C-alpha positions as CSV (number, residue, x, y, z in Angstrom):
1,M,45.9,82.3,44.0
2,D,46.2,83.0,47.7
3,F,49.1,85.4,48.5
4,E,48.0,86.1,52.0
5,P,50.5,83.7,53.8
6,A,53.4,85.1,51.8
7,F,52.3,88.7,52.5
8,E,51.9,88.0,56.2
9,A,55.4,86.3,56.4
10,Q,57.0,89.3,54.6
11,M,55.3,91.7,57.0
12,R,56.4,89.7,60.0
13,E,60.0,89.8,58.7
14,F,59.7,93.5,58.1
15,I,58.5,94.2,61.6
16,S,61.2,92.0,63.0
17,A,63.9,93.9,61.1
18,I,62.6,97.2,62.5
19,N,62.5,95.8,66.0
20,E,66.0,94.4,65.6
21,K,67.3,97.5,63.8
22,R,68.6,95.6,60.8
23,E,68.0,95.6,57.1
24,P,65.0,93.4,56.1
25,I,65.7,90.3,54.0
26,V,63.7,91.9,51.1
27,T,65.1,95.4,50.8
28,A,63.5,98.6,49.4
29,K,65.8,98.2,46.3
30,D,64.5,94.6,45.8
31,T,61.0,95.8,45.9
32,R,61.7,98.7,43.6
33,D,63.4,96.4,41.1
34,T,60.5,93.9,41.2
35,I,58.0,96.6,40.5
36,R,60.1,97.9,37.6
37,V,60.2,94.4,36.0
38,L,56.4,93.9,36.6
39,E,55.6,97.3,35.1
40,A,57.8,96.6,32.0
41,A,56.1,93.2,31.6
42,R,52.6,94.9,31.8
43,I,53.6,97.5,29.2
44,S,55.2,94.9,27.0
45,A,52.1,92.8,27.0
46,E,49.8,95.8,26.4
47,K,51.8,97.2,23.5
48,H,53.2,94.0,22.1
49,M,56.8,95.3,22.2
50,V,60.1,94.5,24.0
51,I,60.9,96.7,26.9
52,N,64.6,97.0,27.7
53,L,65.5,97.5,31.3
C-alpha cells in the first residue's frame, strides 16, 4: 500500500496552515485520537481482548 501521496498532501496542508496562520484541517487532537485508537487495536489483537476507550 502506497501512503506517500496521502502523506505528502497532509504535509502540504500542514505547511499551508502554518503559512496562513490557521488551524490545519487535521488537528493535533485528531492525530492523538487516531493514534489512541490504533494503539488500542494493536493491544486488542495482541492480547485477544476488548480495549475500552
